[in-house]
C-alpha positions as CSV (number, residue, x, y, z in Angstrom):
1,X,5.6,-43.5,11.8
2,X,3.6,-40.5,12.1
3,X,6.1,-38.6,12.5
4,X,7.8,-39.4,9.3
5,X,4.5,-39.3,7.6
6,X,4.4,-35.7,8.8
7,X,7.9,-34.9,7.6
8,X,7.1,-36.1,4.1
9,X,4.3,-34.0,4.6
10,X,6.5,-30.8,4.9
11,X,9.2,-31.7,2.7
12,X,6.5,-32.4,-0.5
13,X,5.1,-28.6,0.6
14,X,8.3,-27.5,1.0
15,X,8.6,-28.9,-2.8
16,X,5.7,-27.2,-3.8
17,X,6.8,-24.2,-2.9
18,X,9.2,-24.1,-4.9
19,X,7.6,-24.9,-7.7
20,X,5.3,-21.8,-6.9
21,X,7.9,-19.3,-6.6
22,X,8.7,-19.8,-10.2
23,X,5.2,-19.0,-11.6
24,X,3.0,-15.7,-12.0
25,X,0.0,-17.5,-10.7
26,X,0.9,-17.8,-7.7
27,X,3.7,-16.2,-6.1
28,X,4.8,-16.4,-2.7
29,X,4.1,-13.4,-0.6
30,X,7.2,-10.8,-1.1
31,X,8.2,-9.6,2.6
32,X,7.1,-6.2,3.1
33,X,9.4,-3.7,4.9
34,X,11.0,-5.6,7.5
35,X,9.5,-6.4,11.1
36,X,11.1,-4.2,14.2
37,X,9.6,-5.3,17.0
38,X,5.9,-4.3,18.3
39,X,4.4,-1.6,20.0
40,X,1.0,-1.7,23.1
41,X,-0.8,0.1,21.3
42,X,-4.4,1.1,22.6
43,X,-7.1,2.8,21.1
44,X,-8.0,6.5,21.2
45,X,-11.3,7.8,21.8
46,X,-12.0,11.2,20.8
47,X,-15.5,13.5,20.4
48,X,-14.8,15.8,17.7
49,X,-11.1,14.8,15.2
50,X,-8.9,12.5,15.1
51,X,-5.7,11.7,12.6
52,X,-4.1,8.2,12.8
53,X,-0.6,7.8,11.3
54,X,2.8,5.7,10.8
55,X,4.6,8.2,12.4
56,X,3.8,10.2,15.9
57,X,5.3,13.2,14.9
58,X,2.9,13.1,11.4
59,X,-0.8,12.4,13.5
60,X,1.0,15.6,15.9
61,X,1.1,17.4,12.4
62,X,-2.3,16.3,11.2
63,X,-3.6,17.4,14.3
64,X,-2.1,20.6,14.8
65,X,-3.6,21.7,11.2
66,X,-6.9,20.5,12.3
67,X,-6.5,23.1,15.2
68,X,-5.8,25.6,13.0
69,X,-9.0,25.4,11.1
70,X,-8.1,23.0,8.8
71,X,-10.2,20.5,6.5
72,X,-9.3,17.2,6.5
73,X,-7.7,17.3,3.7
74,X,-5.7,20.3,4.8
75,X,-4.6,17.9,7.9
76,X,-3.6,15.0,5.2
77,X,-1.1,17.5,3.4
78,X,0.7,17.8,6.7
79,X,1.1,14.3,7.4
80,X,2.2,13.1,4.3
81,X,4.9,15.9,4.4
82,X,6.1,15.1,7.7
83,X,6.0,11.4,6.8
84,X,8.3,11.8,4.0
85,X,10.7,13.0,6.2
86,X,10.2,10.8,9.1
87,X,9.0,7.8,7.2
88,X,11.5,8.2,4.2
89,X,11.5,4.6,3.7
90,X,7.9,4.7,2.9
91,X,6.8,7.3,1.4
92,X,7.5,10.8,0.0
93,X,7.8,13.2,-2.4
94,X,9.7,11.4,-5.0
95,X,6.6,8.7,-4.6
96,X,3.0,9.0,-5.1
97,X,-0.2,7.5,-3.7
98,X,-4.2,7.4,-3.6
99,X,-6.7,9.5,-1.3
100,X,-10.1,9.0,-0.9
101,X,-12.4,12.0,0.3
102,X,-15.8,11.5,2.0
103,X,-17.6,14.9,2.3
104,X,-20.7,14.8,5.2
105,X,-22.5,17.3,4.1
106,X,-22.6,16.2,0.0
107,X,-22.8,12.8,1.5
108,X,-20.5,12.0,-1.6
109,X,-17.2,10.1,-1.7
110,X,-14.3,11.0,-4.5
111,X,-11.0,9.3,-5.1
112,X,-8.0,10.4,-5.8
113,X,-5.1,9.4,-8.4
114,X,-1.3,10.5,-7.7
115,X,-0.1,7.4,-8.9
116,X,3.5,7.9,-10.6
117,X,3.4,6.8,-14.2
118,X,6.2,5.5,-16.7
119,X,8.6,7.7,-18.8
120,X,7.2,8.1,-22.7
121,X,10.2,6.2,-23.9
122,X,9.5,3.3,-21.7
123,X,9.2,0.0,-23.3
124,X,7.3,-3.4,-22.5
125,X,10.9,-5.3,-22.4
126,X,12.4,-2.8,-19.9
127,X,13.0,-5.5,-17.3
128,X,14.1,-7.9,-19.5
129,X,17.9,-8.8,-19.8
130,X,19.5,-9.4,-23.3
131,X,19.2,-12.9,-22.4
132,X,15.3,-13.0,-22.6
133,X,15.6,-13.2,-18.6
134,X,13.9,-11.1,-16.9
135,X,16.2,-9.0,-14.4
136,X,16.3,-10.0,-11.0
137,X,14.3,-8.2,-8.8
138,X,17.0,-5.9,-7.0
139,X,18.9,-5.0,-9.8
140,X,15.6,-3.5,-11.7
141,X,15.0,-1.7,-8.2
142,X,18.2,-0.4,-7.5
143,X,18.2,1.6,-11.2
144,X,16.9,4.7,-12.8
145,X,14.9,2.4,-14.9
146,X,12.9,1.6,-12.2
147,X,12.1,5.4,-11.2
148,X,8.5,6.7,-12.1
149,X,7.4,9.8,-12.4
150,X,6.4,11.2,-9.0
151,X,2.8,11.7,-8.1
152,X,2.6,12.9,-4.9
153,X,2.6,16.8,-5.3
154,X,0.1,17.1,-7.9
155,X,-2.0,14.7,-5.7
156,X,-1.6,17.0,-3.0
157,X,-1.9,20.1,-5.2
158,X,-5.4,19.0,-6.4
159,X,-7.0,17.7,-3.0
160,X,-5.8,21.0,-1.9
161,X,-7.3,22.9,-4.6
162,X,-11.0,21.2,-3.8
163,X,-11.3,20.6,-0.3
164,X,-8.6,22.6,1.5
165,X,-9.0,25.8,4.0
166,X,-5.7,26.7,4.9
167,X,-3.7,28.5,2.3
168,X,-1.1,25.6,1.2
169,X,2.0,27.0,2.5
170,X,1.0,27.1,6.0
171,X,0.2,23.0,5.7
172,X,4.3,23.0,5.2
173,X,5.1,24.8,8.3
174,X,5.5,21.4,10.6
175,X,7.8,19.7,8.0
176,X,9.6,22.6,7.8
177,X,10.0,23.1,11.8
178,X,11.1,19.2,11.9
179,X,13.6,18.7,9.4
180,X,15.3,22.2,10.0
181,X,15.7,21.4,14.1
182,X,15.9,17.7,13.3
183,X,13.8,14.3,14.3
184,X,14.7,12.1,16.2
185,X,16.0,8.8,14.7
186,X,13.2,6.2,15.5
187,X,13.6,2.8,16.3
188,X,11.8,1.6,13.2
189,X,13.9,3.9,10.9
190,X,17.3,3.1,12.4
191,X,16.6,-0.6,12.1
192,X,15.3,-0.9,8.1
193,X,18.8,1.3,7.6
194,X,20.6,-1.1,9.2
195,X,19.3,-3.5,7.2
196,X,19.3,-2.0,4.1
197,X,22.3,-3.2,1.6
198,X,22.1,0.0,-1.2
199,X,21.0,3.0,0.1
200,X,24.6,3.6,1.4
201,X,25.9,3.6,-1.9
202,X,23.9,6.9,-2.3
203,X,25.8,9.9,-0.9
204,X,23.4,12.2,0.0
205,X,21.8,9.4,1.7
206,X,24.6,8.1,3.5
207,X,25.3,12.0,4.9
208,X,21.8,12.1,6.0
209,X,21.7,8.7,7.9
210,X,25.0,7.4,8.6
211,X,27.9,8.0,10.9
212,X,31.6,7.5,9.4
213,X,31.6,3.8,10.1
214,X,28.9,2.8,8.1
215,X,26.4,2.5,10.6
216,X,23.1,4.6,11.1
217,X,23.1,7.3,13.6
218,X,21.8,5.7,17.3
219,X,17.9,5.8,18.0
220,X,17.0,9.2,19.3
221,X,19.7,11.0,17.7
222,X,18.3,14.2,15.8
223,X,18.4,13.6,11.9
224,X,18.2,17.5,10.7
225,X,17.5,17.6,6.6
226,X,18.0,20.7,5.5
227,X,18.1,20.0,1.8
228,X,14.7,18.8,2.3
229,X,13.5,21.8,4.7
230,X,14.5,24.0,1.5
231,X,13.0,22.1,-1.0
232,X,9.7,22.4,0.7
233,X,9.8,25.9,1.3
234,X,10.4,26.4,-2.5
235,X,7.2,24.2,-3.0
236,X,5.5,26.3,-0.4
237,X,6.1,29.2,-2.0
238,X,5.8,28.8,-5.4
239,X,3.5,25.9,-5.9
240,X,4.0,22.2,-6.6
241,X,4.6,23.4,-10.5
242,X,8.3,24.5,-8.9
243,X,8.6,20.8,-8.6
244,X,7.3,19.4,-11.8
245,X,9.7,22.2,-13.5
246,X,12.9,24.2,-13.1
247,X,15.8,23.5,-10.7
248,X,13.9,20.6,-9.0
249,X,13.2,19.0,-11.7
250,X,16.3,19.2,-13.3
251,X,18.2,17.2,-10.3
252,X,15.6,14.1,-10.8
253,X,15.9,13.7,-14.1
254,X,19.9,14.3,-13.1
255,X,19.5,11.9,-11.0
256,X,17.4,8.9,-12.9
257,X,19.5,9.2,-15.6
258,X,23.4,8.9,-13.8
259,X,24.9,5.6,-13.9
260,X,24.8,3.0,-13.5
261,X,21.7,1.6,-14.6
262,X,21.0,4.9,-16.4
263,X,16.7,5.8,-16.9
264,X,15.2,7.7,-19.7
265,X,13.2,10.2,-17.9
266,X,13.0,13.9,-19.2
267,X,11.5,17.5,-18.0
268,X,8.8,16.9,-20.5
269,X,7.6,13.6,-18.4
270,X,7.7,15.9,-15.1
271,X,6.1,19.1,-17.1
272,X,3.3,16.6,-18.1
273,X,2.3,14.8,-15.0
274,X,-1.0,15.1,-13.8
275,X,-3.0,13.7,-10.8
276,X,-6.8,12.7,-11.8
277,X,-10.1,12.4,-10.2
278,X,-11.8,9.1,-10.3
279,X,-14.5,7.0,-9.6
280,X,-14.7,5.0,-6.5
281,X,-15.1,1.5,-6.6
282,X,-18.0,0.6,-4.0
283,X,-20.0,-2.5,-3.6
284,X,-21.8,-4.1,-0.8
285,X,-21.0,-6.6,2.3
286,X,-23.9,-8.0,4.1
287,X,-25.4,-4.8,4.9
288,X,-22.9,-2.5,4.1
289,X,-21.5,-0.5,1.4
290,X,-17.9,-0.3,1.3
291,X,-15.8,1.9,-1.6
292,X,-12.3,1.9,-2.0
293,X,-9.6,3.0,-5.0
294,X,-10.2,1.8,-8.1
295,X,-7.7,0.9,-11.2
296,X,-4.7,1.4,-11.3
297,X,-5.3,0.2,-7.9
298,X,-5.8,-3.0,-7.5
299,X,-7.2,-2.5,-4.4
300,X,-10.8,-1.6,-3.9
301,X,-11.5,-4.3,-6.6
302,X,-9.5,-7.2,-4.6
303,X,-11.1,-6.3,-1.0
304,X,-14.6,-5.9,-2.1
305,X,-14.0,-9.6,-4.2
306,X,-12.9,-11.5,-1.1
307,X,-16.0,-9.9,0.7
308,X,-18.1,-11.1,-1.5
309,X,-16.9,-14.0,-1.9
310,X,-16.7,-14.9,1.8
311,X,-20.4,-13.2,2.1
312,X,-21.2,-16.6,-0.1
313,X,-20.0,-19.2,1.9
314,X,-20.5,-20.3,5.7
315,X,-17.4,-17.3,7.0
316,X,-19.8,-15.2,9.0
317,X,-20.4,-19.0,11.4
318,X,-16.3,-19.5,11.6
319,X,-15.1,-18.3,14.8
320,X,-12.0,-15.9,14.7
321,X,-8.6,-18.2,14.9
322,X,-10.3,-21.2,13.5
323,X,-9.0,-23.4,10.7
324,X,-12.4,-22.7,9.0
325,X,-11.9,-19.1,9.1
326,X,-8.3,-19.2,7.5
327,X,-9.1,-21.9,4.7
328,X,-12.2,-19.6,3.3
329,X,-10.5,-16.4,4.0
330,X,-7.2,-18.0,1.9
331,X,-9.3,-19.2,-0.7
332,X,-11.3,-16.2,-1.2
333,X,-7.9,-14.3,-1.2
334,X,-6.7,-16.5,-3.9
335,X,-9.6,-16.4,-6.4
336,X,-9.5,-12.3,-6.0
337,X,-5.9,-12.7,-6.6
338,X,-5.9,-14.3,-9.5
339,X,-8.0,-11.7,-11.2
340,X,-6.0,-8.9,-9.8
341,X,-3.0,-10.6,-12.0
342,X,-4.9,-11.2,-15.1
343,X,-7.0,-8.1,-15.4
344,X,-6.3,-5.2,-13.3
345,X,-4.2,-2.8,-14.8
346,X,-4.3,1.2,-15.8
347,X,-7.9,2.2,-17.3
348,X,-6.3,4.4,-20.3
349,X,-4.2,1.5,-21.7
350,X,-6.3,-1.8,-20.6
351,X,-10.3,-2.1,-20.7
352,X,-11.2,-2.8,-16.7
353,X,-14.0,-5.3,-16.1
354,X,-14.8,-4.3,-12.9
355,X,-18.5,-4.3,-13.3
356,X,-18.3,-8.0,-14.0
357,X,-15.8,-8.9,-11.4
358,X,-18.1,-7.7,-8.5
359,X,-21.3,-8.7,-10.5
360,X,-23.4,-10.9,-8.2
361,X,-23.6,-13.7,-10.5
362,X,-19.7,-13.9,-11.2
363,X,-19.0,-13.9,-7.6
364,X,-21.6,-16.5,-7.0
365,X,-19.5,-18.8,-9.4
366,X,-16.4,-18.4,-8.0
367,X,-17.5,-18.7,-4.0
368,X,-18.7,-22.2,-5.9
369,X,-15.2,-23.3,-6.6
370,X,-14.3,-23.1,-2.9
371,X,-14.3,-26.7,-1.3
372,X,-13.1,-28.1,1.5
373,X,-9.6,-28.6,0.4
374,X,-7.4,-25.8,-0.9
375,X,-7.3,-25.3,-4.6
376,X,-3.5,-24.2,-4.3
377,X,-3.4,-22.0,-7.2
378,X,-6.5,-20.4,-8.4
379,X,-7.0,-19.8,-12.2
380,X,-8.6,-16.1,-13.2
381,X,-12.3,-16.1,-14.3
382,X,-13.7,-15.3,-17.2
383,X,-16.2,-11.8,-16.1
384,X,-18.5,-10.0,-18.0
385,X,-16.7,-7.1,-20.2
386,X,-13.1,-9.0,-19.9
387,X,-10.6,-9.2,-22.7
388,X,-8.1,-11.7,-23.1
389,X,-5.1,-10.9,-21.6
390,X,-1.6,-12.9,-19.9
391,X,-1.4,-13.1,-16.3
392,X,1.6,-11.6,-15.2
393,X,3.0,-10.9,-11.5
394,X,4.7,-7.3,-10.4
395,X,7.3,-6.7,-7.6
396,X,6.6,-6.3,-3.7
397,X,5.2,-2.4,-3.2
398,X,6.4,-2.7,0.2
399,X,8.1,0.9,0.9
400,X,4.1,1.7,2.0
401,X,2.0,4.3,4.6
402,X,-1.4,4.6,5.5
403,X,-3.2,7.5,7.4
404,X,-7.1,8.4,8.4
405,X,-8.6,11.8,9.6
406,X,-12.0,12.8,10.3
407,X,-12.3,16.1,11.4
408,X,-15.4,18.0,13.4
409,X,-17.7,18.4,10.9
410,X,-17.4,14.9,9.7
411,X,-15.5,15.0,6.7
412,X,-12.5,12.1,6.6
413,X,-9.6,11.4,4.4
414,X,-8.1,7.6,4.0
415,X,-5.1,8.3,2.3
416,X,-2.3,5.3,0.9
417,X,1.0,6.1,-0.2
418,X,4.5,4.7,-1.4
419,X,7.9,4.7,-2.9
420,X,7.2,0.7,-3.2
421,X,10.1,-0.7,-2.1
422,X,11.6,0.2,0.8
423,X,13.6,3.4,0.6
424,X,12.7,2.8,-3.2
425,X,15.5,3.2,-5.7
426,X,18.1,4.6,-3.4
427,X,18.7,7.7,-5.0
428,X,18.1,11.0,-3.1
429,X,17.7,14.3,-4.5
430,X,17.0,17.5,-2.4
431,X,16.3,15.7,0.8
432,X,13.4,12.8,-1.0
433,X,14.1,9.3,-1.8
434,X,12.7,8.8,-5.5
435,X,10.4,6.2,-6.0
436,X,10.6,2.5,-7.9
437,X,7.3,1.7,-8.3
438,X,7.7,1.2,-12.2
439,X,9.0,-2.3,-10.9
440,X,5.4,-2.6,-10.0
441,X,5.0,-3.4,-13.3
442,X,4.7,-6.9,-15.0
443,X,8.6,-8.0,-15.6
444,X,7.7,-10.3,-18.9
445,X,5.3,-8.4,-21.0
446,X,3.7,-11.5,-22.2
447,X,2.0,-14.3,-20.7
448,X,0.6,-17.8,-22.7
449,X,1.2,-15.5,-25.3
450,X,-0.5,-12.9,-24.7
451,X,0.4,-9.1,-23.8
452,X,0.2,-9.1,-19.7
453,X,-2.7,-6.2,-18.9
454,X,0.2,-4.6,-16.5
455,X,3.2,-4.5,-18.9
456,X,5.4,-1.8,-19.2
457,X,4.1,1.6,-21.5
458,X,5.0,4.6,-21.6
459,X,3.1,7.0,-19.8
460,X,1.1,3.8,-17.5
461,X,0.6,4.1,-14.2
462,X,1.6,0.6,-12.9
463,X,-0.9,-1.6,-10.9
464,X,-1.2,-1.2,-7.1
465,X,-2.3,-2.6,-4.3
466,X,-3.0,-0.3,-1.8
467,X,-6.8,0.0,-0.5
468,X,-7.6,3.0,1.1
469,X,-11.1,2.2,2.4
470,X,-14.3,3.3,3.6
471,X,-17.0,1.2,5.1
472,X,-20.6,2.8,5.9
473,X,-23.3,1.5,8.3
474,X,-26.6,1.0,7.0
475,X,-28.5,3.7,6.9
476,X,-25.2,5.5,5.1
477,X,-23.5,7.3,7.5
478,X,-19.4,6.8,7.4
479,X,-18.7,4.2,10.3
480,X,-14.8,3.4,9.9
481,X,-12.1,4.1,7.7
482,X,-9.0,2.1,7.0
483,X,-6.0,0.9,4.9
484,X,-2.5,-0.5,5.2
485,X,1.0,-0.8,3.8
486,X,1.9,-4.3,3.3
487,X,3.0,-5.4,-0.4
488,X,0.5,-7.8,-2.5
489,X,-0.9,-9.1,0.9
490,X,-2.3,-5.2,1.8
491,X,-6.1,-5.8,0.7
492,X,-6.0,-9.0,2.9
493,X,-5.0,-7.0,5.6
494,X,-7.7,-4.5,5.1
495,X,-10.0,-7.2,4.6
496,X,-8.9,-9.2,7.8
497,X,-9.9,-5.9,10.0
498,X,-13.2,-5.0,8.3
499,X,-14.2,-8.9,9.1
500,X,-12.7,-9.0,12.2
501,X,-15.2,-5.9,12.7
502,X,-18.4,-6.4,11.3
503,X,-18.6,-10.1,11.6
504,X,-16.5,-11.0,14.6
505,X,-17.6,-8.2,16.3
506,X,-13.9,-7.2,17.7
507,X,-13.4,-3.7,19.0
508,X,-11.2,-1.8,16.0
509,X,-7.8,-2.5,18.2
510,X,-8.5,-6.0,18.5
511,X,-9.3,-6.8,14.9
512,X,-5.9,-4.5,13.9
513,X,-4.2,-6.5,16.5
514,X,-5.3,-9.9,14.8
515,X,-2.6,-12.1,13.6
516,X,-2.9,-11.8,9.9
517,X,-3.6,-14.6,7.4
518,X,-4.7,-15.1,3.9
519,X,-3.2,-15.9,0.3
520,X,-2.3,-13.9,-2.3
521,X,-2.9,-16.7,-4.6
522,X,0.1,-18.5,-3.7
523,X,1.1,-20.3,0.1
524,X,-1.1,-19.3,2.4
525,X,0.9,-17.3,5.2
526,X,-0.1,-17.7,8.8
527,X,1.7,-14.6,10.6
528,X,4.9,-16.0,12.7
529,X,5.5,-15.7,16.1
530,X,1.2,-16.0,16.5
531,X,-1.0,-18.2,17.9
532,X,-2.1,-18.9,14.5
533,X,0.8,-21.1,13.8
534,X,-0.7,-23.9,16.0
535,X,-3.6,-23.8,12.7
536,X,-0.2,-25.4,10.8
537,X,-1.1,-29.0,10.7
538,X,-4.5,-29.1,10.3
539,X,-4.2,-26.2,7.4
540,X,-2.1,-29.2,5.6
541,X,-4.5,-31.7,6.2
542,X,-6.7,-29.5,4.1
543,X,-3.7,-29.1,1.5
544,X,-2.7,-25.9,2.2
545,X,1.1,-25.3,1.9
546,X,1.9,-22.6,4.4
547,X,4.6,-19.8,4.3
548,X,5.3,-18.7,8.1
549,X,5.8,-14.8,7.9
550,X,7.0,-11.6,9.2
551,X,3.4,-10.0,8.4
552,X,4.3,-6.2,8.8
553,X,1.2,-4.6,8.4
554,X,0.6,-1.2,9.0
555,X,-3.2,-1.3,9.8
556,X,-4.6,2.4,10.4
557,X,-8.4,2.6,11.0
558,X,-11.0,4.9,12.9
559,X,-14.6,4.1,13.7
560,X,-17.5,5.8,14.7
561,X,-18.6,5.3,18.0
562,X,-21.8,6.4,20.1
563,X,-19.4,9.5,21.9
564,X,-17.3,10.4,18.4
565,X,-14.4,8.6,16.9
566,X,-12.0,5.7,18.0
567,X,-8.8,5.3,15.9
568,X,-6.5,2.1,16.2
569,X,-3.0,2.2,15.0
570,X,-1.1,-1.3,14.3
571,X,1.4,-2.5,16.6
572,X,3.5,-4.4,14.3
573,X,4.8,-0.2,13.6
574,X,5.4,2.7,15.3
575,X,2.2,4.8,13.9
576,X,0.3,6.5,16.8
577,X,-3.7,8.1,17.3
578,X,-3.7,11.8,18.2
579,X,-7.2,13.3,18.8
580,X,-9.8,15.5,21.0
């Protein structure tokens, strides 16, 4: 009888999951880049300087630049250029990103926005078919319509001009060497190449990554990318202008406008792109100040909302891996993501109620909504300063990377970069892949009769959940810097590590290793294959509908220690820490 009741409960939960999958307020979590196994990661202690990045070759490049007298920002440029070569599924010249910089001497946080923009010709019905239905996700992704104006090089140019020490061209040398000589095909890259259904259709990508029989080159095969090396040499010599104007820009526009499913980017769209410095979003969690990226990224707001709501519950008394901890964390996530879907967008187009979303009285009211049972799907609140807009959901934002750097003088960088889906729009130009970031806009431009805050508009930057984060000690000194890839769940991954370190007193590596869990205002997810699967029955008894998934976070983090710094890389990817 008990087994029959359990089967009925699971069947009802599955039916509810199908219903949720059709709503904009509560989406089951989109899979980030596929899982390709785990590595045994051990924290690295360093006294002076430290780099943690998604590939050992990128971390090596960052440390090389630091040893040459470069700043943390100089190292960040080198790291990102190498990542665009060795981790092409996640980021690159054809994408964008967000960067937070901590100046130890000025004791100041500065945040920079290199998010892609929609072409000027983009209309809000961009992803609506003639039938009136929204396009299937991959019909939109694998097309020119999904490609936004890349922001990466303008971002790197801006931060280097303000915080760099070495010459611009010096920062390109590690990536150029690797592109000329070839980097070894990694197990993760090969696994993702084998799974992808679309990349082989691009002739340049097929010639670079696949054998004549259509299978990816074996693990360890040197992958030389002379086209990428030539592109880097041009930009190293001529600056970022060589990317946004001239032959490279012409080739980008040609690729975007190619059939089938052509886009509408123009040379003027590229020439007119600007990276921006924005005010960081900062708030308090217990005795700590925490800073993140503001809109058009929702990451800083969502992380601070999750933490602020948890602070108003009994979460601090909940043991790691307990039903109560997962319940409270997931309910806080539901409330934060409901607000994200409703309000967060490009502030140049939509007034952003960031102060209202983080106001103590508003967080008090949101926390009071949490009870002993799951609320299922949270409704957005009405924070001070909010305007009446429709909630709308966007794509997966899965092709993302994150790295962190601390230099000898205490300056630090935490940076997230992305091309959106793994391998972006599957269009390669001069050795790099173009993004599909425009699928991070709302596909349906209206919800319940109101325009969606994150609808497509010409020149607009799509919402993101990338969450580069800085955590400060009670005395104001930098204590921790972190971030992660992982789609809509990025803010959950970051918040998990923060509570693991601050509330549960875990070592940094142990906090990164913790199973992933939470909610983005849909099902409660538990990391498949982890010990947290044992919580399923107790969570279902509290009304949670579960989604067991391979939650492929890629948290890279650094924390201060009495002797210097400790770096941790996520075992779910192939990152590494380098330092001395």
